[in-house]
N, C-alpha and C positions, 0 to 999 in steps of 0.2 A: 384172150379170156373169155371176153363177151361172145366172141364167135361160138364158144361152146353151148352156149344157150340158143342158138339158131334153130336146132332140132326142136327143142321143147317149144319155142316159140311159133314154129310152124305147125306143129301138132295142136297147139292151142287155137291157132287161126283156123284150121281145118276143122278141129272139133265145134268151133262156132258155128261153121258152115252145116255140119252134121246135124247140129242142134235146129237150125232152119230146116234141113229136109227131114227131119226126124228119121234118120237112118244113120246108124254108127258107122257104116262102111267107108264114109268119105274121110274120117280121121284115121282110117287103117292107110290111106294113100301115103301120108307122111312117115307113117310108122313102118311101113314097106319099104320106102326109099331109104330112109335113115338105117333101117335095120339092115338093107343090104351093103350100103356103102360106108355107114360109119355107126356101126353097132355100139361102139364106146360111148357115143353121145346120146343114146336113147336107153336110159336106165328103166327097168320093170317098174319102178315105183312111180313114174311119171304116167306110162301106160295104166298101171293099176289105179291112179289118182282120176284120170279121165274116164276111164271105164265105170267107176264108182259113181262119179258125177253125172254120167249119162243115164245110168240107173236110178239115180236119186230124181232126176229131173223128169224121167219118162215112164217109170215103172213103179208097182207098188211096193217091190222089195228089192233088195240088192244082190246082184249075182249073174244074171243073164248076160249082159254086156261083158261084164269082167270074165265070164268063161270064155266068150267069143274072142275077146282080144288076147287073152293071156295063150288060148290055143292056137289063134292066129300067129302070134309072136313065135309061138315054139315052132310052127311050120317055117316061118321066115328064118329062123336060125337053121334050120334043117337044109332049107334051099339055099341059103347064103354062100356057103363054099362053092356051088355051081355057078351062081347068078353073078358073084364078084368080077370073075373074069369073062364075062360075057357082054357083047354088044347090046344096045339099048333094045334091038328087035328081040332079042331072047330074054331080056328082063321083063318086057311088057307081058308076055305069056304066063311069066312066073306071077304077076299081079292077077291075071285071068284065073290062073289055078288058086290063089288065094280067095278069089271071088266066088269060085264054085265051092271051095271048102267052108268059106263064110256062110254061104246059103245053105249047105247040107248041115252044119252045125245050127243053123237057125232053125231049119226045118225039124230037126231032131229035138231040139228044146221045145218047139211047138208040140210036137207029138208028146211030150213028157209033161205038157200043160204048165211050162214054165215061161215060156215067152209067146208073146202073141206074133203071129206072123201075117203080115199083110202082103198080097199080091204085087204092091206097088215096089216093094223092097227089092224084089229080084230085077224089076225094071230100072231102078237107081243103081243097083250094082252093074248090070250091063251097060247103062250110059257111063258110068264111072270107068269101067275097063275101056270101053270105045274110046273116050275122051282122055284117057291117062297121059298122052304125050302132051296135052295143053295144061291138065291138071298139074302135073309133076313140073312144068317147066321153072316155075318160081323156086321150087326146091333145088333143081339142077343149077340155076342161076346163083343161089345162096352158097350152094356147095362149091361152085367154082371160083366165086368172088371172095368167099371168107373163109373157107376151110380147105382149100387145095394146098395151101403152104404148109398145113400142120404135118 
């Protein structure tokens, strides 16, 4: 029963890291991981809550991060059927595709004058994609240790 809260707790921890980086992509790493492997444990309401929290803390109005998160979650749902059966080497480029998709959405929202875009955001996304094996390791451990028997 407590194991079912591990994905939400891990999203919360990565969300705190994304507050430190002032970039919401870090919180998408556990959403991507749990969205691929245990979609039943990542309710849309949790993603909605964290996205609204990020908007409330960093932007003057609500919505841009929520749009990025929900559209990214929809793309994770679309990729899930392919990625669930693949080796980690194929899942990693899935996160890279999500990163590109995230940046395109962010630039589009910037063009519509809805979301400020900083050049540093693209570097953070690139670093997180490169460091994905290290960043996702705690999630893999929790998945194997607590959720593998379900």
